[in-house]
DRENPA-3360 file (N, C-alpha, C; in nm, 2 decimals, always signed):
BEGIN
1 = SHERICQY = +0.08/-0.12/+0.00/+0.00/+0.00/+0.00/+0.09/+0.13/+0.00 ~ +0.21/+0.12/+0.04/+0.30/+0.24/+0.05/+0.41/+0.24/-0.05 ~ +0.40/+0.15/-0.15/+0.52/+0.14/-0.24/+0.54/+0.27/-0.32 ~ +0.44/+0.33/-0.36/+0.46/+0.46/-0.44/+0.52/+0.57/-0.36 ~ +0.47/+0.59/-0.24/+0.52/+0.69/-0.15/+0.67/+0.66/-0.11 ~ +0.70/+0.53/-0.09/+0.84/+0.50/-0.06/+0.93/+0.52/-0.17 ~ +0.88/+0.49/-0.29/+0.96/+0.52/-0.41/+0.98/+0.67/-0.43 ~ +0.88/+0.75/-0.40/+0.89/+0.90/-0.41/+0.99/+0.95/-0.31;
9 = IAKESGSL = +0.98/+0.90/-0.19/+1.07/+0.95/-0.08/+1.22/+0.91/-0.12 ~ +1.24/+0.79/-0.17/+1.37/+0.74/-0.21/+1.43/+0.83/-0.32 ~ +1.35/+0.86/-0.42/+1.39/+0.93/-0.54/+1.42/+1.08/-0.50 ~ +1.33/+1.14/-0.43/+1.34/+1.28/-0.39/+1.45/+1.31/-0.29 ~ +1.48/+1.21/-0.20/+1.58/+1.24/-0.10/+1.71/+1.17/-0.13 ~ +1.72/+1.10/-0.24/+1.84/+1.03/-0.27/+1.88/+0.92/-0.17 ~ +1.77/+0.86/-0.11/+1.79/+0.76/-0.01/+1.75/+0.62/-0.05 ~ +1.79/+0.53/+0.03/+1.74/+0.39/+0.02/+1.63/+0.38/+0.12;
17 = VVSVGYRL = +1.51/+0.34/+0.07/+1.40/+0.32/+0.16/+1.36/+0.17/+0.17 ~ +1.36/+0.12/+0.29/+1.32/-0.02/+0.31/+1.19/-0.02/+0.38 ~ +1.09/-0.08/+0.32/+0.95/-0.08/+0.37/+0.92/-0.22/+0.42 ~ +0.88/-0.23/+0.54/+0.85/-0.37/+0.60/+0.71/-0.40/+0.58 ~ +0.68/-0.51/+0.52/+0.55/-0.57/+0.51/+0.51/-0.65/+0.63 ~ +0.48/-0.59/+0.74/+0.45/-0.66/+0.86/+0.32/-0.73/+0.86 ~ +0.30/-0.83/+0.94/+0.18/-0.90/+0.96/+0.07/-0.81/+1.02 ~ -0.05/-0.82/+0.97/-0.16/-0.73/+1.02/-0.26/-0.80/+1.11;
25 = APEHKYPA = -0.32/-0.72/+1.19/-0.43/-0.76/+1.28/-0.56/-0.76/+1.19 ~ -0.66/-0.83/+1.22/-0.68/-0.91/+1.34/-0.62/-1.05/+1.33 ~ -0.58/-1.09/+1.21/-0.53/-1.23/+1.20/-0.40/-1.25/+1.28 ~ -0.32/-1.15/+1.29/-0.20/-1.16/+1.36/-0.20/-1.05/+1.47 ~ -0.22/-1.09/+1.59/-0.23/-1.00/+1.70/-0.09/-0.96/+1.75 ~ -0.09/-0.86/+1.84/+0.04/-0.81/+1.90/+0.10/-0.94/+1.97 ~ +0.23/-0.96/+1.95/+0.33/-0.87/+1.91/+0.38/-0.90/+1.77 ~ +0.30/-0.96/+1.68/+0.35/-1.01/+1.55/+0.40/-0.89/+1.47;
33 = AYEDCLNA = +0.33/-0.78/+1.45/+0.38/-0.67/+1.37/+0.51/-0.61/+1.43 ~ +0.51/-0.59/+1.56/+0.63/-0.54/+1.62/+0.75/-0.63/+1.60 ~ +0.73/-0.76/+1.62/+0.84/-0.85/+1.59/+0.89/-0.85/+1.45 ~ +0.80/-0.84/+1.35/+0.84/-0.83/+1.21/+0.92/-0.71/+1.19 ~ +0.88/-0.59/+1.24/+0.95/-0.47/+1.22/+1.09/-0.47/+1.29 ~ +1.09/-0.52/+1.41/+1.21/-0.53/+1.49/+1.31/-0.62/+1.42 ~ +1.27/-0.74/+1.38/+1.36/-0.83/+1.31/+1.41/-0.78/+1.18 ~ +1.32/-0.71/+1.10/+1.37/-0.65/+0.97/+1.47/-0.54/+1.00;
41 = TQHFLQHL = +1.44/-0.46/+1.10/+1.54/-0.35/+1.13/+1.67/-0.40/+1.18 ~ +1.67/-0.50/+1.26/+1.79/-0.56/+1.31/+1.87/-0.62/+1.20 ~ +1.80/-0.69/+1.11/+1.87/-0.76/+1.00/+1.93/-0.65/+0.91 ~ +1.86/-0.54/+0.88/+1.91/-0.44/+0.80/+2.03/-0.37/+0.86 ~ +2.03/-0.34/+0.99/+2.14/-0.28/+1.06/+2.26/-0.37/+1.06 ~ +2.24/-0.50/+1.07/+2.35/-0.60/+1.07/+2.41/-0.62/+0.93 ~ +2.34/-0.57/+0.82/+2.39/-0.59/+0.69/+2.40/-0.46/+0.61 ~ +2.43/-0.35/+0.67/+2.43/-0.22/+0.60/+2.53/-0.22/+0.49;
49 = EHYGVDPA = +2.65/-0.29/+0.51/+2.75/-0.28/+0.41/+2.70/-0.35/+0.28 ~ +2.61/-0.45/+0.29/+2.56/-0.51/+0.17/+2.48/-0.41/+0.09 ~ +2.41/-0.32/+0.15/+2.33/-0.22/+0.09/+2.40/-0.09/+0.06 ~ +2.52/-0.08/+0.10/+2.60/+0.04/+0.08/+2.54/+0.16/+0.16 ~ +2.50/+0.14/+0.28/+2.44/+0.24/+0.36/+2.53/+0.28/+0.47 ~ +2.54/+0.41/+0.49/+2.62/+0.47/+0.60/+2.55/+0.44/+0.73 ~ +2.61/+0.37/+0.83/+2.55/+0.34/+0.95/+2.50/+0.46/+1.04 ~ +2.56/+0.57/+1.01/+2.52/+0.69/+1.09/+2.40/+0.77/+1.03;
57 = RVIVCGDS = +2.34/+0.71/+0.92/+2.23/+0.78/+0.86/+2.11/+0.70/+0.85 ~ +2.09/+0.60/+0.94/+1.97/+0.52/+0.93/+1.86/+0.58/+1.02 ~ +1.74/+0.60/+0.96/+1.62/+0.65/+1.02/+1.51/+0.55/+1.01 ~ +1.43/+0.54/+1.11/+1.31/+0.46/+1.10/+1.19/+0.56/+1.09 ~ +1.09/+0.52/+1.02/+0.97/+0.61/+1.00/+0.85/+0.52/+0.99 ~ +0.73/+0.58/+1.03/+0.61/+0.51/+1.01/+0.49/+0.60/+1.03 ~ +0.38/+0.57/+0.97/+0.26/+0.65/+0.99/+0.15/+0.56/+1.05 ~ +0.07/+0.62/+1.14/-0.04/+0.56/+1.21/+0.01/+0.44/+1.29;
65 = AGGNLAAA = -0.04/+0.32/+1.27/+0.01/+0.20/+1.34/+0.16/+0.18/+1.31 ~ +0.21/+0.22/+1.19/+0.35/+0.21/+1.16/+0.43/+0.31/+1.24 ~ +0.37/+0.42/+1.28/+0.44/+0.52/+1.36/+0.46/+0.46/+1.50 ~ +0.36/+0.39/+1.55/+0.37/+0.32/+1.68/+0.48/+0.22/+1.67 ~ +0.49/+0.14/+1.56/+0.59/+0.04/+1.55/+0.73/+0.10/+1.54 ~ +0.74/+0.21/+1.46/+0.87/+0.28/+1.45/+0.92/+0.33/+1.59 ~ +0.83/+0.38/+1.67/+0.86/+0.43/+1.80/+0.91/+0.31/+1.89 ~ +0.83/+0.20/+1.88/+0.87/+0.08/+1.96/+1.00/+0.02/+1.92;
73 = VSQTLAGR = +1.03/+0.01/+1.79/+1.15/-0.04/+1.75/+1.27/+0.06/+1.79 ~ +1.25/+0.19/+1.78/+1.35/+0.28/+1.82/+1.38/+0.27/+1.97 ~ +1.28/+0.25/+2.05/+1.30/+0.24/+2.19/+1.37/+0.11/+2.22 ~ +1.34/+0.00/+2.16/+1.40/-0.13/+2.18/+1.55/-0.12/+2.14 ~ +1.58/-0.06/+2.03/+1.72/-0.06/+1.98/+1.80/+0.05/+2.05 ~ +1.74/+0.14/+2.12/+1.82/+0.25/+2.18/+1.93/+0.20/+2.28 ~ +1.90/+0.09/+2.35/+2.00/+0.04/+2.44/+2.09/-0.07/+2.39 ~ +2.09/-0.09/+2.26/+2.17/-0.19/+2.20/+2.31/-0.14/+2.16;
81 = SDLPKLRA = +2.41/-0.20/+2.21/+2.55/-0.15/+2.17/+2.61/-0.23/+2.06 ~ +2.54/-0.34/+2.02/+2.60/-0.43/+1.91/+2.55/-0.39/+1.78 ~ +2.46/-0.28/+1.77/+2.41/-0.24/+1.64/+2.44/-0.09/+1.62 ~ +2.44/-0.04/+1.50/+2.46/+0.11/+1.48/+2.33/+0.18/+1.54 ~ +2.36/+0.30/+1.60/+2.25/+0.37/+1.65/+2.16/+0.43/+1.54 ~ +2.03/+0.44/+1.57/+1.95/+0.50/+1.47/+1.97/+0.65/+1.48 ~ +1.97/+0.72/+1.36/+1.99/+0.86/+1.36/+1.86/+0.94/+1.41 ~ +1.75/+0.89/+1.37/+1.62/+0.95/+1.41/+1.51/+0.86/+1.39;
89 = QILIYPGL = +1.39/+0.91/+1.43/+1.27/+0.84/+1.40/+1.17/+0.95/+1.35 ~ +1.10/+0.91/+1.25/+0.99/+1.00/+1.20/+0.86/+0.94/+1.22 ~ +0.78/+1.00/+1.30/+0.65/+0.94/+1.33/+0.54/+1.03/+1.28 ~ +0.46/+0.98/+1.18/+0.35/+1.06/+1.12/+0.22/+1.01/+1.17 ~ +0.15/+1.10/+1.24/+0.02/+1.07/+1.31/+0.03/+0.93/+1.38 ~ +0.12/+0.91/+1.47/+0.14/+0.78/+1.53/+0.04/+0.75/+1.64 ~ +0.00/+0.63/+1.65/-0.08/+0.59/+1.77/+0.01/+0.55/+1.88 ~ +0.02/+0.65/+1.98/+0.12/+0.63/+2.08/+0.07/+0.61/+2.22;
97 = QALDFNLP = -0.06/+0.64/+2.24/-0.11/+0.63/+2.38/-0.25/+0.57/+2.37 ~ -0.28/+0.49/+2.47/-0.42/+0.43/+2.48/-0.48/+0.45/+2.62 ~ -0.42/+0.55/+2.69/-0.47/+0.57/+2.82/-0.60/+0.66/+2.82 ~ -0.61/+0.75/+2.73/-0.72/+0.85/+2.72/-0.76/+0.88/+2.58 ~ -0.87/+0.83/+2.54/-0.92/+0.87/+2.40/-1.02/+0.99/+2.41 ~ -1.01/+1.06/+2.51/-1.09/+1.18/+2.53/-1.01/+1.31/+2.53 ~ -0.88/+1.30/+2.50/-0.79/+1.42/+2.50/-0.83/+1.51/+2.39 ~ -0.79/+1.64/+2.39/-0.83/+1.73/+2.29/-0.81/+1.69/+2.15;
105 = SYQQNRGV = -0.70/+1.63/+2.12/-0.68/+1.59/+1.98/-0.78/+1.49/+1.93 ~ -0.82/+1.40/+2.01/-0.93/+1.30/+1.97/-1.06/+1.38/+1.96 ~ -1.09/+1.47/+2.05/-1.21/+1.55/+2.04/-1.22/+1.63/+1.92 ~ -1.11/+1.70/+1.89/-1.10/+1.79/+1.77/-1.11/+1.72/+1.64 ~ -1.06/+1.60/+1.64/-1.05/+1.52/+1.51/-1.15/+1.40/+1.51 ~ -1.25/+1.40/+1.60/-1.34/+1.29/+1.61/-1.41/+1.26/+1.48 ~ -1.43/+1.36/+1.40/-1.50/+1.34/+1.27/-1.42/+1.34/+1.15 ~ -1.29/+1.35/+1.17/-1.20/+1.36/+1.05/-1.18/+1.22/+0.99;
113 = PLLFRERA = -1.20/+1.21/+0.86/-1.19/+1.07/+0.80/-1.05/+1.01/+0.82 ~ -1.06/+0.88/+0.85/-0.94/+0.80/+0.88/-0.90/+0.81/+1.02 ~ -0.93/+0.92/+1.09/-0.89/+0.94/+1.23/-1.01/+0.94/+1.32 ~ -1.12/+0.88/+1.28/-1.23/+0.88/+1.37/-1.19/+0.82/+1.50 ~ -1.23/+0.88/+1.61/-1.20/+0.83/+1.74/-1.24/+0.68/+1.77 ~ -1.36/+0.65/+1.73/-1.41/+0.51/+1.75/-1.33/+0.42/+1.67 ~ -1.30/+0.46/+1.55/-1.22/+0.37/+1.46/-1.08/+0.35/+1.51 ~ -1.02/+0.45/+1.57/-0.89/+0.44/+1.63/-0.89/+0.33/+1.74;
121 = VFYALQYV = -0.99/+0.34/+1.82/-1.00/+0.24/+1.93/-1.03/+0.10/+1.88 ~ -1.12/+0.09/+1.78/-1.15/-0.04/+1.72/-1.03/-0.10/+1.67 ~ -0.95/-0.03/+1.59/-0.83/-0.09/+1.53/-0.72/-0.12/+1.64 ~ -0.71/-0.04/+1.74/-0.61/-0.07/+1.85/-0.65/-0.20/+1.92 ~ -0.78/-0.22/+1.94/-0.83/-0.34/+2.00/-0.80/-0.46/+1.92 ~ -0.83/-0.45/+1.79/-0.80/-0.56/+1.69/-0.65/-0.59/+1.70 ~ -0.57/-0.49/+1.71/-0.42/-0.52/+1.71/-0.38/-0.59/+1.84 ~ -0.43/-0.54/+1.95/-0.38/-0.59/+2.08/-0.45/-0.72/+2.11;
129 = QGDTSNLE = -0.58/-0.74/+2.10/-0.65/-0.86/+2.15/-0.74/-0.93/+2.05 ~ -0.76/-0.87/+1.93/-0.85/-0.93/+1.83/-1.00/-0.93/+1.88 ~ -1.03/-0.85/+1.98/-1.17/-0.85/+2.03/-1.20/-0.71/+2.06 ~ -1.32/-0.66/+2.02/-1.36/-0.53/+2.04/-1.48/-0.51/+2.14 ~ -1.50/-0.62/+2.22/-1.62/-0.62/+2.31/-1.61/-0.51/+2.41 ~ -1.50/-0.46/+2.45/-1.49/-0.35/+2.55/-1.46/-0.21/+2.49 ~ -1.50/-0.19/+2.37/-1.48/-0.07/+2.30/-1.54/+0.05/+2.37 ~ -1.66/+0.04/+2.42/-1.73/+0.15/+2.49/-1.66/+0.19/+2.62;
137 = EILEGSHI = -1.61/+0.09/+2.69/-1.54/+0.11/+2.82/-1.41/+0.19/+2.79 ~ -1.35/+0.16/+2.68/-1.22/+0.23/+2.65/-1.25/+0.37/+2.60 ~ -1.36/+0.39/+2.52/-1.40/+0.53/+2.48/-1.43/+0.61/+2.60 ~ -1.49/+0.55/+2.71/-1.53/+0.63/+2.83/-1.41/+0.65/+2.92 ~ -1.30/+0.57/+2.90/-1.18/+0.58/+2.98/-1.19/+0.49/+3.11 ~ -1.28/+0.40/+3.12/-1.29/+0.32/+3.24/-1.20/+0.20/+3.23 ~ -1.12/+0.18/+3.13/-1.03/+0.07/+3.12/-0.90/+0.09/+3.20 ~ -0.88/+0.21/+3.25/-0.76/+0.25/+3.32/-0.79/+0.27/+3.47;
145 = PPDLRLKY = -0.73/+0.20/+3.56/-0.76/+0.22/+3.70/-0.72/+0.36/+3.74 ~ -0.79/+0.42/+3.84/-0.77/+0.56/+3.88/-0.62/+0.58/+3.93 ~ -0.56/+0.48/+4.00/-0.42/+0.50/+4.04/-0.32/+0.51/+3.92 ~ -0.35/+0.43/+3.82/-0.26/+0.44/+3.70/-0.28/+0.57/+3.63 ~ -0.41/+0.61/+3.62/-0.44/+0.74/+3.55/-0.37/+0.85/+3.62 ~ -0.37/+0.85/+3.75/-0.30/+0.95/+3.83/-0.15/+0.95/+3.81 ~ -0.10/+0.83/+3.81/+0.05/+0.81/+3.79/+0.10/+0.87/+3.66 ~ +0.02/+0.86/+3.55/+0.06/+0.91/+3.42/+0.00/+1.04/+3.38;
153 = RKWVNPD = -0.07/+1.11/+3.48/-0.13/+1.24/+3.45/-0.03/+1.34/+3.40 ~ +0.09/+1.34/+3.45/+0.19/+1.43/+3.41/+0.21/+1.43/+3.26 ~ +0.20/+1.32/+3.20/+0.23/+1.30/+3.05/+0.11/+1.29/+2.97 ~ +0.00/+1.24/+3.02/-0.13/+1.22/+2.95/-0.24/+1.29/+3.02 ~ -0.26/+1.42/+2.97/-0.38/+1.49/+3.02/-0.41/+1.61/+2.93 ~ -0.53/+1.66/+2.94/-0.57/+1.77/+2.85/-0.49/+1.90/+2.85 ~ -0.41/+1.92/+2.96/-0.33/+2.04/+2.97/-0.20/+2.03/+2.89;
% end
């Protein structure tokens, strides 16, 4: 689905773009997609000389669920000393938090095509558990215990 945009980015930036065709939910639940992206990135980093890539110029990128995967791969590889360090991560409208689907960005964009609030939760549930039976609870925010919500309030809140 992203072949043309990857070709465009490669051509316009003079870069080599590697696009990972990871397994998709609901057939393949978490952590299948993450493992596919992590394994592909590790393999690429271990064989950079084969592709003629400067180890200091590797960036991971993703949009939507792919943005979540790029962030997770970046965090996993950040502590690795046996592989070249990633130069950067580019996250395009990534799905990064599932604590509160009532934050201003979800409210402001609740009717924007492709970013519908309910659809975001539906797909997140498909990815994590393959079951959407608790969708309403998550939209209401009752899936997070009050003590956990308080613990992360510094990072996830409307302010």
